[in-house]
C-alpha positions in Angstrom: -62.3 70.9 -17.9 -58.7 70.6 -18.2 -59.0 67.9 -20.7 -61.5 69.7 -22.6 -59.0 72.7 -23.0 -56.2 70.5 -24.1 -58.6 69.2 -26.8 -59.6 72.5 -27.9 -55.9 73.7 -28.2 -54.7 70.6 -30.1 -57.7 70.3 -32.5 -56.8 73.4 -34.8 -58.1 73.3 -38.5 -55.5 71.9 -41.0 -55.6 75.0 -42.9 -54.6 77.1 -40.1 -51.9 74.8 -39.1 -50.5 74.8 -42.6 -50.8 78.7 -42.8 -48.7 78.8 -39.5 -46.0 76.5 -40.8 -45.6 78.6 -44.0 -46.1 82.3 -42.7 -46.1 82.2 -38.7 -43.2 83.0 -36.7 -43.0 79.4 -35.4 -41.7 78.3 -38.9 -38.7 80.4 -38.6 -37.9 79.9 -35.0 -37.9 76.1 -35.0 -34.5 74.4 -34.5 -32.8 71.0 -33.9 -32.4 69.9 -30.3 -28.6 69.4 -30.9 -26.2 71.3 -32.9 -25.7 70.3 -36.7 -22.7 70.6 -38.9 -22.7 71.0 -42.7 -19.7 68.6 -43.0 -20.5 64.9 -43.0 -19.6 63.0 -39.9 -16.5 60.9 -39.9 -17.4 57.4 -41.2 -14.4 55.6 -39.2 -15.8 57.1 -35.9 -19.3 55.6 -36.5 -20.1 52.4 -34.6 -19.9 49.2 -36.6 -23.6 48.0 -37.7 -24.7 44.8 -35.7 -24.5 41.6 -37.7 -27.8 40.6 -39.3 -29.3 37.3 -38.9 -28.7 36.5 -42.6 -25.0 37.2 -42.2 -24.9 34.9 -39.1 -26.6 32.0 -41.0 -24.1 32.4 -43.9 -21.3 32.4 -41.6 -22.6 29.3 -39.7 -22.5 25.6 -40.8 -23.9 24.1 -43.9 -27.2 22.3 -43.8 -25.5 19.0 -43.8 -23.3 19.8 -41.2 -26.1 21.2 -39.1 -28.0 18.0 -39.4 -25.1 15.6 -38.9 -23.5 17.7 -36.1 -20.1 17.6 -38.1 -18.2 20.7 -39.2 -16.2 21.1 -42.4 -12.8 21.4 -40.6 -13.5 18.3 -38.3 -10.4 16.0 -38.2 -10.9 12.4 -39.4 -11.5 9.8 -36.7 -8.7 7.3 -35.7 -9.6 3.7 -36.7 -10.0 3.0 -32.8 -12.5 5.9 -32.6 -14.5 4.9 -35.7 -15.0 1.4 -34.6 -15.9 2.3 -31.1 -19.7 2.0 -30.3 -21.0 4.9 -28.1 -24.0 4.9 -25.9 -26.2 7.5 -24.6 -28.9 7.8 -21.9 -32.3 8.7 -23.3 -35.7 9.2 -22.0 -37.5 11.3 -19.4 -35.9 12.0 -16.0 -36.3 9.1 -13.7 -36.9 6.5 -16.5 -34.0 6.9 -18.7 -32.4 4.0 -20.6 -29.2 3.3 -22.3 -29.0 3.3 -26.2 -26.4 2.3 -28.6 -25.6 5.2 -31.1 -25.4 4.5 -34.6 -21.7 3.6 -35.5 -19.7 6.2 -37.4 -19.2 3.8 -40.4 -23.0 3.8 -40.9 -23.5 7.5 -41.1 -24.2 8.9 -44.6 -24.6 12.4 -46.0 -27.9 14.2 -46.2 -29.3 13.7 -49.7 -29.0 17.3 -51.4 -28.0 18.5 -55.0 -29.6 19.5 -58.2 -29.5 16.0 -59.6 -31.1 14.6 -56.6 -34.1 17.1 -57.1 -34.1 16.3 -60.9 -34.5 12.7 -60.5 -37.1 13.1 -57.7 -39.0 15.2 -60.0 -38.9 12.9 -62.9 -40.3 10.1 -60.8 -43.1 12.3 -59.3 -44.0 13.7 -62.6 -44.5 9.9 -64.0 -46.1 8.9 -60.8 -43.4 6.2 -60.2 -42.1 4.7 -56.9 -38.5 3.8 -55.8 -37.5 1.4 -53.2 -34.6 3.9 -52.4 -37.5 6.1 -50.9 -40.0 3.7 -49.5 -37.4 1.5 -47.8 -35.4 4.5 -46.6 -32.1 3.4 -48.2 -29.2 5.1 -46.6 -27.4 5.1 -50.0 -29.9 7.5 -51.8 -27.4 10.5 -51.5 -24.8 8.4 -53.3 -27.0 6.7 -56.0 -29.0 9.8 -56.9 -26.5 12.7 -56.2 -23.9 12.0 -59.0 -22.8 14.6 -61.4 -25.4 13.7 -64.0 -28.4 11.6 -64.2 -26.8 9.1 -66.5 -24.5 8.1 -63.6 -27.2 7.6 -61.2 -28.9 4.3 -59.9 -32.5 4.4 -58.9 -34.4 1.1 -58.3 -37.8 1.5 -59.7 -40.5 -0.1 -57.6 -43.3 -1.5 -59.7 -47.1 -2.2 -58.9 -47.5 0.6 -56.3 -46.1 1.5 -52.9 -48.2 -0.8 -50.9 -47.3 -4.5 -50.1 -49.5 -7.3 -49.1 -46.9 -8.7 -46.8 -45.4 -7.4 -43.6 -41.8 -8.4 -43.0 -40.5 -7.2 -39.6 -37.4 -5.5 -41.3 -39.3 -3.5 -44.1 -40.8 0.0 -44.0 -42.9 -0.2 -47.1 -46.6 0.3 -46.5 -48.8 -2.8 -46.1 -52.3 -3.6 -46.7 -54.3 -6.7 -47.6 -56.2 -4.8 -50.3 -53.6 -2.3 -52.1 -54.7 -0.1 -55.0 -55.1 -1.8 -58.4 -52.2 -1.8 -60.8 -51.6 1.3 -63.1 -51.9 0.0 -66.6 -49.7 2.8 -67.8 -46.8 2.1 -65.4 -44.6 -0.1 -67.9 -44.6 2.8 -70.4 -43.9 5.4 -67.7 -41.1 3.3 -66.3 -39.4 2.6 -69.9 -40.0 6.5 -70.6 -38.2 7.5 -67.4 -35.3 5.1 -67.7 -34.7 5.8 -71.4 -34.5 9.8 -70.6 -31.7 9.2 -68.1 -29.7 7.1 -70.4 -28.6 4.6 -68.1 -26.4 1.5 -68.9 -28.0 -0.6 -66.0 -31.3 -0.5 -64.2 -32.9 -2.3 -61.4 -36.5 -3.1 -61.1 -38.4 -4.4 -58.0 -41.8 -4.6 -56.9 -44.1 -5.0 -53.7 -45.6 -8.5 -53.2 -49.1 -8.6 -54.7 -50.7 -11.8 -53.2 -54.1 -10.0 -54.1 -53.3 -10.8 -57.8 -53.7 -14.3 -59.5 -50.4 -14.0 -61.0 -48.8 -11.9 -58.4 -48.0 -9.3 -60.9 -45.7 -11.4 -63.0 -47.0 -10.5 -66.2 -47.1 -6.7 -65.4 -43.4 -6.9 -64.3 -42.5 -8.8 -67.5 -44.5 -6.2 -69.8 -42.4 -3.5 -68.2 -39.0 -5.2 -68.8 -40.4 -5.7 -72.5 -41.2 -1.9 -72.9 -37.6 -0.9 -71.5 -35.9 -3.2 -74.1 -38.0 -1.8 -76.8 -37.0 1.7 -76.0 -33.5 0.9 -74.9 -32.1 -2.3 -76.5 -28.7 -2.1 -75.0 -29.9 -1.2 -71.5 -29.2 -4.1 -69.0 -32.1 -4.9 -66.8 -31.9 -6.5 -63.4 -35.3 -7.7 -61.8 -35.6 -8.1 -57.9 -38.7 -10.1 -57.6 -41.0 -11.5 -54.9 -41.5 -15.3 -54.5 -45.0 -15.4 -56.3 -46.1 -17.5 -53.5 -44.0 -20.4 -54.8 -45.7 -20.4 -58.4 -42.6 -21.3 -60.4 -44.5 -20.8 -63.7 -44.7 -17.1 -62.9 -41.0 -17.1 -62.0 -40.5 -18.3 -65.5 -42.6 -15.6 -67.1 -40.2 -12.9 -65.6 -37.1 -14.9 -66.2 -37.8 -15.2 -70.0 -39.1 -11.5 -70.4 -35.7 -10.2 -71.8 -34.0 -9.4 -68.4 -30.3 -9.9 -67.7 -30.2 -10.7 -64.1 -32.6 -12.3 -61.9 -32.5 -11.3 -58.2 -34.5 -12.6 -55.3 -33.4 -12.2 -51.7 -33.4 -14.8 -49.0 -32.9 -12.0 -46.5 -31.5 -14.1 -43.6 -30.4 -17.4 -42.6 -32.9 -20.2 -42.5 -33.3 -20.4 -38.7 -34.3 -16.7 -38.5 -36.6 -16.6 -41.3 -39.9 -17.1 -39.3 -38.9 -14.2 -37.0 -37.7 -11.9 -39.8 -39.8 -12.4 -43.0 -43.6 -12.6 -43.4 -45.2 -16.0 -42.7 -45.8 -16.6 -46.4 -42.1 -16.5 -47.3 -39.7 -19.2 -46.2 -36.0 -19.8 -46.9 -36.6 -23.1 -49.0 -39.2 -21.4 -51.1 -36.8 -18.8 -52.1 -34.1 -21.2 -53.1 -36.8 -22.9 -55.5 -37.5 -19.3 -57.1 -33.8 -18.8 -57.7 -33.2 -22.3 -59.1 -36.5 -22.0 -61.3 -35.0 -18.6 -62.7 -31.6 -20.3 -63.6 -33.2 -23.1 -65.4 -35.7 -21.0 -67.3 -33.0 -19.0 -69.2 -29.6 -20.2 -70.2 -26.8 -17.9 -69.0 -28.9 -15.9 -66.8 -27.1 -14.4 -63.7 -29.0 -14.9 -60.4 -28.4 -12.9 -57.3 -29.5 -12.8 -53.8 -28.9 -10.8 -50.6 -28.5 -11.4 -46.9 -28.7 -8.9 -43.9 -26.4 -9.3 -41.1 -26.9 -8.2 -37.5 -30.3 -10.0 -36.9 -28.6 -12.5 -34.4 -27.4 -14.9 -36.9 -24.5 -17.2 -36.1 -21.3 -18.0 -38.1 -22.2 -21.6 -39.0 -25.8 -20.5 -40.2 -24.3 -18.4 -42.5 -21.9 -20.8 -43.7 -25.0 -23.2 -44.4 -26.9 -20.4 -46.1 -24.0 -19.8 -48.4 -23.7 -23.5 -49.1 -27.2 -23.9 -50.0 -27.0 -21.0 -52.5 -24.1 -22.5 -54.3 -25.8 -25.8 -54.4 -28.3 -24.1 -56.9 -25.5 -22.0 -58.7 -26.5 -18.6 -57.5 -23.8 -16.3 -59.1 -23.9 -13.1 -56.9 -24.5 -12.5 -53.1 -24.5 -9.4 -51.2 -24.1 -8.6 -47.4 -25.4 -5.5 -45.7 -26.1 -4.4 -42.2 -29.7 -4.6 -41.0 -30.8 -1.0 -40.0 -34.0 -0.7 -38.0 -36.4 1.8 -40.0 -38.7 2.6 -37.1 -39.5 1.5 -33.4 -42.1 -0.7 -34.8 -39.6 -2.9 -36.5 -37.1 -5.5 -35.3 -34.2 -4.3 -33.2 -30.7 -4.5 -34.3 -28.9 -7.4 -32.6 -25.4 -6.4 -33.5 -23.6 -3.8 -35.6 -21.1 -5.7 -37.8 -17.8 -4.0 -38.2 -16.3 -3.5 -41.7 -13.7 -6.0 -41.1 -16.2 -8.7 -40.5 -18.0 -7.7 -43.8 -14.6 -8.1 -45.6 -14.2 -11.5 -44.1 -17.6 -12.7 -45.5 -16.8 -11.3 -48.8 -13.7 -13.3 -49.1 -15.4 -16.4 -47.9 -18.0 -16.0 -50.5 -15.7 -15.8 -53.3 -13.8 -18.8 -52.0 -17.0 -20.7 -52.2 -17.2 -19.8 -55.9 -19.7 -16.9 -56.1 -18.8 -14.9 -59.3 -19.2 -11.5 -57.3 -19.9 -10.6 -53.8 -20.5 -7.0 -52.6 -20.3 -6.9 -48.6 -20.2 -3.9 -46.5 -22.3 -2.1 -43.7 -24.1 0.0 -46.4 -24.3 -2.6 -49.1 -27.9 -3.2 -50.2 -29.2 -5.8 -52.7 -29.4 -3.0 -55.3 -25.8 -1.8 -54.9 -24.0 0.6 -57.4 -20.5 -1.1 -57.4 -22.2 -4.4 -57.7 -24.2 -3.5 -60.7 -21.1 -1.9 -62.3 -19.3 -5.2 -61.9 -22.2 -7.2 -63.3 -22.7 -5.1 -66.3 -19.0 -5.6 -67.3 -19.5 -9.4 -66.9 -22.4 -9.1 -69.1 -20.8 -7.1 -71.8 -17.8 -9.6 -71.8 -20.0 -12.5 -72.2 -21.8 -10.8 -75.0 -18.6 -10.0 -76.6 -17.4 -13.6 -76.4 -20.7 -14.8 -77.9 -20.4 -12.4 -80.8 -16.9 -13.4 -81.2 -17.9 -17.2 -81.1 -20.7 -16.6 -83.6 -18.3 -14.9 -86.0 -15.8 -17.9 -85.8 -18.7 -20.3 -86.4 -19.8 -18.3 -89.5 -16.2 -18.3 -90.8 -15.8 -21.9 -90.5 -19.1 -22.5 -92.3 -18.1 -20.1 -95.1 -14.8 -21.9 -95.4 -16.4 -25.1 -95.6 -18.7 -23.9 -98.3 -16.0 -22.6 -100.3 -13.9 -25.7 -100.1 
């Protein structure tokens, strides 16, 4: 009954409630629980509003600082601290193991910036792939994040993103039956590169052992399209070994490129453990030698990873073999394990050792050597040097031709 009584008192018809608000005595007798004042309260005496989450985020570290764990005001490391290899215990309790942390000299910035986004959008819009992304290159921030796209370097990966080989250091996807070639890829690649206005470009490709020619003609067609759209652009081709078919090497070498690159990857003794069983050190030497013979004045180039367990004598022997076939450029870089499924790093090589091997390579007669922990076969500084060499050669050739023409003209006049 008590409940029903409460319900009856509360359920007043709306019109009667409004009438009471307008006319009834309750409308004039209602008051605030606390006294009010006509003057506004003193703003200085009011408590400060609590900081919002957005303000806290803005006052905190940047995205790069958050990911890397470094603050903007962090002091530079001393040489001793920078070269110190640090370890950490990882794993579940009771089953922890010691792990070597990535050395300071191998840490790179997080890829950010408008130029990085623009290049990525251009590539995705034309359905192009880059080895920078597929192989998880640590230099992608440096190469793609310049002040404008004309200063950028992106190594275009032709013939898809799936390789028919399974090298133990490489993170590119593998399959015995990759998708068919895109017939529009040569045109799209040339279009993208001409948009950027680059002076020097690098093309590479996955291995396609499923194709009769290994994709050599597709590679050559792409180079031809680039030269049509941008005749002054210098092109470097980083190719596979075409299963030892030297005729296919010749097809690419004579397609109009300026630099022929093929990587031996490691010393001869470690090749079976590092590379796919279909690749070998001697076959790679034959590819580089065949490219050199195919075109007069062609610059040949190769790359070697350090930190896989190679010895000093094995490295010396590899360099001597490369000089025997007149390879012009060699690069040294640190092997970095892409995932836990790949080969472990045997040793982190210090920058001083890389500098030593650079000097040794130059002493052996190499035209140029880029050597450093973060150096890769497609390396920005190396490309700039090669570009200058090629331009000087072209200038000397034009001068020589002009001299010959002058001599012929003088003889005719005489």
